[in-house]
C-alpha positions as CSV (number, residue, x, y, z in Angstrom):
1,M,-1.6,65.7,-33.8
2,D,-4.5,67.1,-31.7
3,N,-3.8,69.0,-28.8
4,I,-4.8,67.8,-25.3
5,P,-7.5,69.8,-23.8
6,S,-6.5,71.5,-20.9
7,F,-8.3,73.9,-18.2
8,T,-7.5,76.3,-15.5
9,A,-9.0,76.1,-12.0
10,T,-11.6,78.4,-12.7
11,E,-12.5,76.8,-15.7
12,N,-13.1,73.5,-13.7
13,L,-15.4,74.9,-11.7
14,N,-17.3,76.6,-13.9
15,R,-17.4,72.9,-15.4
16,V,-18.9,71.2,-12.5
17,L,-22.0,74.3,-12.4
18,M,-22.4,74.3,-16.4
19,D,-23.0,70.1,-16.1
20,E,-25.4,69.8,-13.5
21,N,-26.2,66.2,-14.6
22,A,-22.3,64.7,-14.5
23,K,-20.9,63.5,-11.3
24,H,-17.8,65.3,-10.3
25,L,-14.7,64.7,-8.1
26,I,-12.9,67.8,-7.0
27,V,-9.5,67.9,-6.2
28,E,-6.8,70.6,-4.8
29,G,-3.9,70.9,-7.9
30,P,-3.1,69.7,-11.0
31,M,-0.7,67.3,-9.9
32,D,-3.5,65.8,-7.8
33,L,-5.5,65.1,-10.7
34,P,-3.9,62.6,-13.0
35,I,-3.1,60.7,-9.4
36,Y,-6.4,60.4,-8.1
37,S,-8.3,59.4,-11.8
38,E,-5.5,56.6,-11.8
39,L,-6.7,55.7,-8.7
40,I,-10.5,56.0,-9.0
41,E,-9.9,53.7,-12.4
42,L,-8.1,51.0,-10.5
43,L,-10.9,51.0,-8.0
44,K,-13.6,51.1,-10.5
45,G,-12.9,47.8,-11.7
46,I,-11.9,46.2,-7.9
47,H,-15.5,47.6,-6.4
48,N,-17.6,47.5,-9.4
49,I,-18.0,51.4,-9.4
50,Q,-20.9,51.9,-12.2
51,E,-20.4,55.8,-12.8
52,P,-17.1,57.1,-11.9
53,P,-17.0,60.7,-11.5
54,L,-15.0,63.1,-13.6
55,V,-12.2,64.4,-11.6
56,V,-11.0,68.3,-11.7
57,F,-8.9,70.4,-9.5
58,G,-9.9,73.6,-7.9
59,G,-6.9,75.6,-7.3
60,G,-6.6,75.1,-3.7
61,K,-8.4,74.4,-0.2
62,E,-9.5,78.2,0.1
63,K,-11.0,78.5,-3.5
64,I,-12.7,75.0,-3.6
65,I,-14.5,76.2,0.0
66,K,-15.4,79.7,-1.3
67,F,-16.5,78.1,-4.4
68,L,-19.0,75.7,-2.2
69,Q,-19.8,78.4,0.0
70,E,-21.1,81.3,-3.3
71,E,-22.8,78.4,-5.4
72,D,-25.2,75.2,-5.1
73,V,-23.4,72.3,-5.6
74,D,-25.0,68.9,-5.7
75,N,-23.3,67.2,-8.5
76,A,-19.4,67.5,-6.7
77,K,-17.9,65.6,-3.8
78,V,-14.3,67.2,-3.2
79,I,-11.4,65.4,-1.7
80,L,-8.6,68.0,0.1
81,D,-5.0,67.7,1.6
82,M,-5.5,67.1,5.3
83,D,-2.4,69.9,5.6
84,F,-2.6,71.2,9.4
85,D,-6.3,70.9,9.5
86,N,-8.4,68.8,11.7
87,P,-9.3,65.9,9.6
88,D,-12.6,65.2,11.2
89,D,-13.7,69.3,10.0
90,N,-15.6,69.6,6.7
91,F,-16.2,73.2,7.0
92,G,-19.8,72.7,7.0
93,F,-20.3,70.6,4.1
94,D,-21.2,66.8,4.0
95,N,-19.5,66.3,0.5
96,I,-15.8,67.0,2.0
97,Y,-14.1,64.2,2.6
98,S,-10.3,65.1,3.9
99,L,-7.4,63.3,3.9
100,R,-5.9,61.8,7.3
101,K,-2.2,62.7,6.6
102,Y,-0.6,66.3,5.1
103,S,-1.2,65.7,1.4
104,I,-1.7,62.6,-1.3
105,E,2.2,61.9,-1.4
106,N,2.2,61.0,2.3
107,Y,0.3,57.9,2.0
108,A,3.6,56.5,-0.1
109,F,5.1,56.1,3.1
110,D,3.7,52.7,3.9
111,E,5.0,49.5,3.9
112,L,2.1,48.0,2.2
113,V,2.5,50.7,-1.1
114,L,6.0,49.9,-1.3
115,V,5.9,46.4,-1.1
116,N,5.6,45.4,-4.5
117,L,7.9,47.9,-6.2
118,I,10.7,46.2,-4.1
119,S,9.5,42.9,-5.1
120,H,9.9,43.8,-8.8
121,L,13.2,45.8,-9.0
122,L,14.9,42.6,-6.4
123,R,12.6,40.0,-8.4
124,V,11.8,38.2,-5.3
125,N,8.3,37.1,-3.8
126,P,6.2,40.2,-2.8
127,D,5.7,37.6,0.7
128,D,9.7,37.5,1.3
129,V,9.9,41.7,0.9
130,R,6.9,41.8,3.4
131,G,8.5,39.3,6.0
132,V,12.0,41.6,6.5
133,F,10.9,45.1,5.1
134,N,9.8,48.1,7.4
135,L,10.6,51.8,7.5
136,D,10.8,51.9,11.0
137,E,14.9,53.5,10.5
138,L,13.3,56.1,8.5
139,R,10.2,57.3,10.2
140,L,12.3,57.5,13.8
141,H,15.3,59.4,12.2
142,W,12.4,61.8,10.6
143,F,11.0,62.2,14.3
144,D,13.8,63.0,15.9
145,S,15.0,65.3,13.3
146,L,11.8,67.4,12.5
147,S,10.4,68.1,16.1
148,T,11.4,71.6,16.3
149,T,10.6,72.2,12.8
150,I,7.2,71.2,12.3
151,P,5.8,73.7,14.7
152,V,7.5,76.3,13.0
153,V,5.8,75.2,9.4
154,Y,2.5,74.4,11.1
155,Y,2.4,78.4,12.3
156,Y,3.5,79.5,9.0
157,Q,0.8,77.9,7.4
158,K,-2.3,77.9,9.5
159,I,-1.9,81.5,11.6
160,F,0.3,83.2,10.2
161,A,-1.0,82.2,6.6
162,G,2.4,82.4,4.6
163,E,2.9,81.3,0.9
164,K,3.8,77.6,1.2
165,S,4.9,77.4,-2.2
166,K,8.4,79.0,-0.7
167,W,9.1,75.9,0.7
168,S,6.9,73.0,-0.6
169,N,9.6,71.5,-2.3
170,A,12.3,72.4,-0.1
171,F,15.4,70.2,-0.1
172,I,16.6,69.1,3.5
173,N,18.6,66.2,2.7
174,R,22.2,65.3,3.2
175,G,24.9,65.9,0.4
176,G,25.7,63.2,-1.7
177,S,23.2,60.3,-1.7
178,D,22.6,60.1,1.9
179,W,18.7,59.8,2.8
180,R,19.3,61.2,6.2
181,L,17.6,64.9,6.6
182,C,20.7,67.6,7.2
183,T,20.7,69.3,10.4
184,E,22.2,72.3,8.9
185,Q,19.6,72.6,6.2
186,L,16.9,72.3,8.6
187,E,18.1,74.6,11.0
188,R,18.8,77.3,7.9
189,F,14.8,76.3,6.5
190,R,13.8,77.0,10.1
191,L,15.1,80.4,10.9
192,E,14.1,81.9,7.5
193,I,10.7,80.9,7.7
194,L,10.9,82.1,11.8
195,E,12.6,85.6,10.2
196,E,9.8,86.0,8.1
197,M,6.8,85.6,10.5
198,T,9.2,88.0,13.1
199,I,8.3,85.1,15.7
200,T,10.2,82.9,18.0
201,Q,10.2,79.5,18.2
202,E,8.7,79.3,21.9
203,Q,5.7,81.3,20.1
204,C,5.1,78.6,17.2
205,E,5.2,75.2,19.6
206,E,2.8,77.1,22.1
207,A,0.5,77.6,19.4
208,Y,1.3,73.9,17.7
209,A,0.9,72.2,21.2
210,G,-2.8,73.3,21.5
211,T,-3.9,71.8,18.6
212,F,-1.7,69.1,17.7
213,C,0.0,66.1,19.9
214,D,3.6,66.1,19.8
215,E,3.9,62.5,19.0
216,V,2.2,62.8,15.3
217,C,4.8,61.3,13.1
218,P,6.3,63.4,10.5
219,S,5.3,60.9,7.8
220,V,1.8,61.7,8.4
221,A,2.1,65.6,9.5
222,F,4.8,67.1,7.2
223,P,4.8,67.9,3.9
224,G,5.2,64.3,1.9
225,K,6.7,66.6,-0.9
226,I,9.9,67.4,0.9
227,L,10.3,63.8,2.5
228,L,10.0,62.1,-0.9
229,E,13.5,62.6,-1.9
230,S,14.4,61.3,1.9
231,L,12.4,57.9,1.2
232,H,13.9,57.8,-2.4
233,R,17.2,57.6,-1.4
234,Y,16.3,55.8,1.4
235,L,15.1,53.1,-0.9
236,R,17.8,53.3,-3.2
237,E,20.3,52.2,-0.6
238,Y,18.1,49.1,0.4
239,C,17.5,47.9,-2.9
240,N,21.4,48.3,-4.0
241,N,22.4,46.5,-1.1
242,Q,20.6,43.8,-1.1
243,R,21.0,43.4,-5.4
244,A,23.7,46.1,-6.9
245,G,21.9,48.0,-9.2
246,S,18.6,47.1,-8.5
247,Y,17.5,50.8,-8.2
248,S,19.2,52.2,-11.1
249,T,15.7,52.4,-13.3
250,I,14.4,54.9,-11.0
251,N,16.8,58.4,-10.9
252,S,14.6,60.8,-9.0
253,K,12.2,61.0,-6.2
254,N,9.2,62.2,-9.4
255,T,9.9,58.9,-10.8
256,L,9.4,57.2,-7.7
257,L,6.4,59.0,-7.2
258,L,4.9,57.8,-10.6
259,Q,6.3,54.3,-10.1
260,L,3.9,54.3,-6.8
261,I,1.0,56.1,-7.8
262,G,-1.0,52.6,-8.6
263,K,-0.1,51.5,-5.6
264,L,-1.3,54.3,-3.4
265,V,-4.5,51.9,-2.9
266,K,-2.8,49.4,-1.0
267,N,-3.3,51.7,2.0
268,E,-6.9,50.8,3.1
269,E,-7.2,54.4,4.4
270,L,-6.5,56.1,1.2
271,E,-8.7,53.7,-0.1
272,G,-11.8,54.4,2.1
273,I,-11.4,57.8,1.4
274,I,-11.4,57.8,-2.1
275,L,-14.7,55.0,-2.5
276,N,-16.5,57.6,0.3
277,A,-16.3,60.4,-2.1
278,V,-17.2,58.4,-5.6
279,A,-19.9,56.5,-3.9
């Protein structure tokens, strides 16, 4: 049985330079690569894309931008996570396209993306799901729970330039199967970051207010990888309340994300960003 080829970020960027005649799409990390590859496969048929690019990952935003600054690259386009950057800032390159949400996972927090999954799980017509299903309760809870945490995460990532892998998969939910976020977990999470930075909550909020509007919803501006657990639990409660055991085939947030990848193109904003990058 042959091994499947795998490449490091550096090897991927070298491939872009060496294969000048091939079109490439550079994304940030190895988890992004299969997601964008699948979405482009879907869009290729819908929009008759004749020459879809080869998707490679470049090892994160900073490494990719440095690569573009140092090399003359005209055979690749780039899609970057928004993170806490201005999505209209292309860092001086006309081949960079930014998501308009924190990360690709944040596009899962969309009723249009979720409708068909719920339809399959409940064995009902998608139109009937569209008529009643929404995430309003979940979004409001996230907004109320994360108002003091988002400025701290913003400061840590954008100004302190800390290592976000320390918290990118933090667990902030209540115990059991509750979809709601835990006040105590969030407080511990927030205080640990403040302690590492040795600054105050007020300093974080002042810096954040100078860049973002306080009304930005966490479904847009907070790391989607962390909030996926809350969405997973919310959908489990919703579906099982509609029909007992209907959600049993989805046993984790990772399983949920795998189910949703092909449905992310239901979000028109994401579809437009990808189409611009592969045109």
